[in-house]
C-alpha positions in Angstrom: -91.5 85.5 -56.6 -95.1 85.1 -55.7 -97.0 88.3 -54.8 -97.8 88.4 -51.1 -101.5 88.8 -50.2 -101.9 91.2 -47.2 -105.4 91.1 -45.8 -106.8 94.5 -44.9 -108.7 94.5 -41.5 -111.1 97.2 -40.5 -110.1 96.9 -36.8 -108.1 94.7 -34.4 -111.0 93.9 -32.0 -111.4 90.4 -30.7 -113.8 88.3 -32.8 -114.2 86.0 -35.8 -112.4 88.2 -38.2 -109.2 88.5 -36.2 -109.4 84.8 -35.2 -109.6 83.9 -38.9 -106.6 86.0 -39.8 -104.7 84.4 -37.0 -105.7 80.9 -38.1 -104.7 81.6 -41.8 -101.3 83.1 -40.7 -101.5 85.8 -43.3 -100.0 89.3 -42.9 -102.6 91.9 -42.1 -102.8 95.7 -42.7 -104.8 98.1 -40.6 -105.4 101.8 -41.1 -104.4 104.4 -38.5 -108.1 105.4 -38.4 -108.8 102.1 -36.7 -107.1 103.5 -33.6 -108.6 107.0 -33.8 -110.6 108.6 -31.0 -113.2 111.2 -32.0 -115.3 113.6 -30.1 -118.2 115.8 -31.3 -117.7 119.4 -30.3 -119.9 122.3 -31.3 -121.6 120.1 -33.8 -118.4 119.0 -35.5 -116.5 115.7 -35.3 -113.0 116.3 -33.9 -110.0 113.9 -33.8 -108.5 113.7 -30.3 -105.8 111.1 -30.3 -105.1 107.3 -30.5 -106.7 104.4 -28.7 -104.2 101.6 -29.1 -105.5 99.0 -26.6 -106.6 96.6 -29.5 -103.0 96.2 -30.4 -102.8 93.8 -27.5 -105.0 91.4 -29.6 -102.4 90.9 -32.3 -100.7 88.0 -30.6 -100.3 85.0 -32.9 -100.8 87.1 -36.1 -98.2 86.5 -38.9 -97.4 90.3 -39.0 -99.2 93.7 -38.9 -98.7 96.6 -41.3 -99.9 100.1 -40.7 -101.4 102.4 -43.3 -101.7 106.1 -42.6 -105.3 106.6 -43.8 -107.7 105.6 -46.5 -109.9 106.9 -49.3 -113.0 106.9 -47.0 -111.3 109.1 -44.4 -110.2 111.5 -47.1 -113.8 111.8 -48.3 -115.2 112.4 -44.9 -112.5 114.6 -43.4 -111.2 116.3 -46.6 -107.7 115.7 -45.3 -105.6 113.9 -42.7 -106.7 115.0 -39.2 -103.5 114.0 -37.5 -100.0 115.4 -37.8 -96.7 113.7 -38.7 -95.8 113.8 -35.0 -99.1 112.1 -34.1 -98.6 109.4 -36.7 -95.0 108.6 -35.8 -96.1 108.2 -32.2 -98.6 105.6 -33.3 -96.0 103.9 -35.6 -93.7 103.6 -32.6 -96.3 102.2 -30.2 -96.1 98.7 -31.7 -93.7 96.6 -33.6 -95.3 97.0 -37.0 -93.6 95.0 -39.8 -93.8 98.2 -41.9 -95.7 101.4 -41.7 -96.7 103.5 -44.7 -95.9 107.2 -45.1 -98.6 109.8 -44.7 -99.9 110.5 -48.2 -102.7 112.2 -50.1 -104.8 110.1 -52.4 -105.6 111.5 -55.9 -108.9 109.9 -57.0 -111.3 112.1 -58.9 -113.7 112.4 -55.9 -110.9 114.0 -53.9 -108.7 115.9 -56.5 -111.1 117.5 -59.0 -108.6 118.8 -61.6 -105.0 118.6 -62.7 -103.9 121.4 -60.4 -105.3 119.6 -57.3 -103.6 116.3 -58.4 -100.3 118.0 -58.8 -100.7 119.8 -55.5 -101.5 116.5 -53.7 -98.5 114.8 -55.3 -96.2 117.6 -54.1 -97.7 117.5 -50.6 -97.2 113.7 -50.6 -93.5 114.1 -51.4 -93.2 116.6 -48.5 -95.1 114.2 -46.2 -92.8 111.3 -47.2 -89.7 113.4 -46.3 -91.2 114.6 -43.0 -92.2 111.1 -42.0 -88.9 109.6 -43.0 -87.0 112.3 -41.0 -89.0 111.6 -37.9 -88.8 107.8 -38.4 -85.0 108.1 -38.4 -85.1 110.2 -35.2 -87.5 107.7 -33.6 -85.4 104.6 -34.6 -88.1 103.4 -37.0 -86.4 103.9 -40.3 -86.1 100.2 -41.0 -89.9 99.8 -41.0 -90.8 103.0 -42.8 -92.4 102.5 -46.3 -92.5 105.5 -48.6 -95.6 105.9 -50.8 -96.0 107.2 -54.3 -99.2 109.0 -55.4 -100.7 110.3 -58.6 -103.5 110.1 -61.2 -101.6 109.3 -64.4 -98.4 107.3 -64.7 -96.2 110.3 -65.1 -97.5 111.6 -61.7 -96.0 108.6 -60.0 -92.7 109.2 -61.6 -92.8 112.8 -60.3 -93.6 111.4 -56.9 -90.7 108.9 -57.2 -88.2 111.6 -58.2 -89.1 113.5 -55.1 -88.4 110.6 -52.7 -85.9 108.4 -54.5 -83.1 109.6 -52.1 -85.1 108.2 -49.1 -85.3 104.6 -50.6 -82.9 101.9 -49.4 -81.7 99.3 -51.9 -84.2 96.4 -52.0 -86.9 98.4 -50.1 -90.7 98.0 -50.7 -92.5 101.2 -51.5 -96.2 101.8 -51.6 -98.3 102.8 -54.6 -101.5 104.6 -53.8 -104.8 105.6 -55.5 -105.1 102.1 -57.1 -108.2 100.7 -55.4 -110.8 102.5 -57.6 -108.6 102.5 -60.7 -109.4 100.4 -63.9 -107.0 97.6 -64.7 -106.5 98.5 -68.4 -106.4 101.9 -70.2 -103.7 104.5 -70.6 -104.0 105.5 -67.0 -105.0 102.1 -65.7 -103.3 100.1 -63.0 -101.2 98.1 -65.4 -100.0 101.3 -67.1 -98.9 102.8 -63.8 -97.0 99.6 -62.7 -95.5 99.3 -66.2 -94.1 102.8 -66.1 -92.6 102.4 -62.7 -91.2 99.0 -63.6 -89.4 100.5 -66.6 -87.8 103.3 -64.7 -87.3 102.4 -61.0 -84.1 100.6 -59.8 -84.3 96.9 -60.4 -84.2 96.0 -56.7 -87.0 98.3 -55.6 -90.3 96.5 -55.2 -93.8 97.7 -55.0 -96.8 97.3 -52.7 -100.2 98.1 -54.3 -102.8 99.5 -51.9 -106.3 98.1 -52.5 -105.5 96.3 -55.7 -108.4 94.4 -57.3 -107.9 90.6 -57.2 -108.7 90.3 -60.9 -105.4 92.2 -61.6 -103.1 89.8 -59.7 -102.3 87.4 -62.5 -101.3 90.4 -64.6 -99.2 91.9 -61.9 -97.4 88.6 -61.5 -96.3 89.0 -65.1 -94.0 91.8 -64.0 -91.6 89.2 -62.7 -91.3 90.0 -59.0 -91.5 93.8 -59.2 -94.8 93.7 -57.2 -94.0 92.4 -53.7 -97.4 92.6 -52.2 -101.0 93.9 -52.4 -103.7 94.5 -49.8 -107.4 94.6 -50.0 -110.6 94.4 -47.9 -112.6 93.3 -51.0 -113.9 90.2 -49.2 -116.4 92.6 -47.4 -118.2 93.1 -50.7 -119.2 89.4 -51.0 -120.3 89.4 -47.3 -122.4 92.4 -48.0 -124.0 90.7 -50.9 -124.8 87.6 -48.9 -126.4 89.7 -46.1 -128.5 91.5 -48.8 -129.6 88.3 -50.4 -130.5 86.5 -47.2 -132.0 89.6 -45.4 -129.6 89.1 -42.5 -127.1 91.3 -40.7 -123.5 91.2 -41.9 -122.1 89.2 -39.0 -118.4 88.8 -38.0 -118.6 85.1 -38.8 -120.0 85.8 -42.2 -117.3 88.3 -43.1 -114.6 86.0 -41.7 -115.8 83.1 -43.9 -115.6 85.4 -47.0 -112.2 86.6 -46.0 -110.9 83.0 -46.0 -112.5 82.2 -49.3 -111.2 85.5 -50.9 -107.7 85.0 -49.6 -107.6 81.4 -51.0 -108.6 82.7 -54.4 -106.0 85.5 -54.4 -103.2 83.1 -53.5 -104.2 81.0 -56.5 -104.3 84.1 -58.8 -100.9 85.3 -57.6 -99.3 82.0 -58.8 -100.5 82.5 -62.4 -98.6 84.9 -64.7 -100.4 86.5 -67.6 -98.5 88.6 -70.1 -99.2 92.3 -70.0 -98.1 93.1 -73.6 -101.1 94.4 -75.6 -103.1 95.4 -72.5 -101.6 98.9 -72.1 -103.5 100.3 -75.0 -106.8 98.7 -74.2 -109.5 101.2 -73.2 -110.8 101.3 -69.6 -113.9 99.1 -69.2 -116.0 102.2 -68.4 -115.6 105.9 -69.2 -114.1 108.0 -66.5 -116.3 110.6 -64.8 -115.8 113.3 -62.3 -119.3 113.0 -61.0 -119.2 111.1 -57.7 -122.5 109.3 -58.3 -121.5 108.1 -61.8 -118.1 106.9 -60.5 -119.8 105.1 -57.6 -122.1 103.3 -60.1 -119.1 102.5 -62.3 -117.2 101.1 -59.2 -120.2 99.1 -58.1 -120.5 97.5 -61.5 -116.8 96.7 -61.5 -117.0 95.1 -58.1 -120.0 93.1 -59.1 -118.3 91.8 -62.3 -115.4 90.6 -60.2 -117.8 88.6 -58.1 -119.4 87.1 -61.2 -115.9 86.1 -62.5 -115.2 84.5 -59.1 -118.5 82.6 -59.2 -119.7 84.4 -56.0 -122.9 85.5 -57.7 -124.8 84.7 -60.9 -125.4 87.3 -63.6 -129.2 87.0 -63.4 -129.1 88.0 -59.7 -128.1 91.6 -60.6 -130.7 94.3 -60.7 -130.3 98.0 -61.4 -131.8 98.7 -58.0 -129.1 96.6 -56.2 -126.3 98.3 -58.2 -127.7 101.7 -57.1 -127.9 100.6 -53.5 -124.3 99.3 -53.6 -123.2 102.6 -55.0 -125.1 104.6 -52.4 -123.5 102.5 -49.6 -120.1 103.1 -51.1 -120.6 106.9 -51.0 -122.1 106.8 -47.5 -119.3 104.6 -46.1 
């Protein structure tokens, strides 16, 4: 089976990006935060409900998936601002192909030590159970997608053990906290998927949130275990073009990069590379709990992927640009 490429969209507003997704007939994923309404009260930003009118713009799309929240929201809000009840109401407001459970990401910028990671895994298990129960009551059980969380491979097994009874035969389940993770290394993306592949029922398949395109050919080597991945990585190349040309990052520019990125990912997903021997390779950069150092590491990783794809030349890279990229990532 070929891994399905799901294109992450920052919103569902009319414009070149949505037009391009419709023309390519690719499945899309959008975060619940794209529908959020916020007000500033007493100097603080406060969530005050959903604004769902842009869902009317989804006509002609191949399908639409819903994610509960993302890393950026977790950084800004230090938690999920809406309740399970709120989220299930959003999930029921549209015929989403599937909607992910509420979950708590476990990146080092969010969970600063092992105790916090284990707490967030435990709370993710509870959120899965609560979302599933309310999805059943709302008649949405068939589109509900459980989500596993963790920092190291064993965390994901702990997460699985807590929700295994919710999973239907043949169901796709999400795997979170992958977008900023190194591909290789003992706690890398391949190690996480390998551990799950060895121990999950054979008919359960995985969706990787925010997986780097450079990992696709390796994930294809798991023989169909990975059903799909999503990403908004095409925005990186659009940002680079805007920086190089001293222009604004327009919707047309981002749409063009989305088309090019999706074409490359489909090509990668058809190639299968063996994963044996990769599990013991060190991560490409040392891990750090310092947000700035991790942002620099992630910026370099993103830039290397663009070099591999031929998007930019090595001699275009400067330390100043890497630092700007990292700063924008933190500020996003």
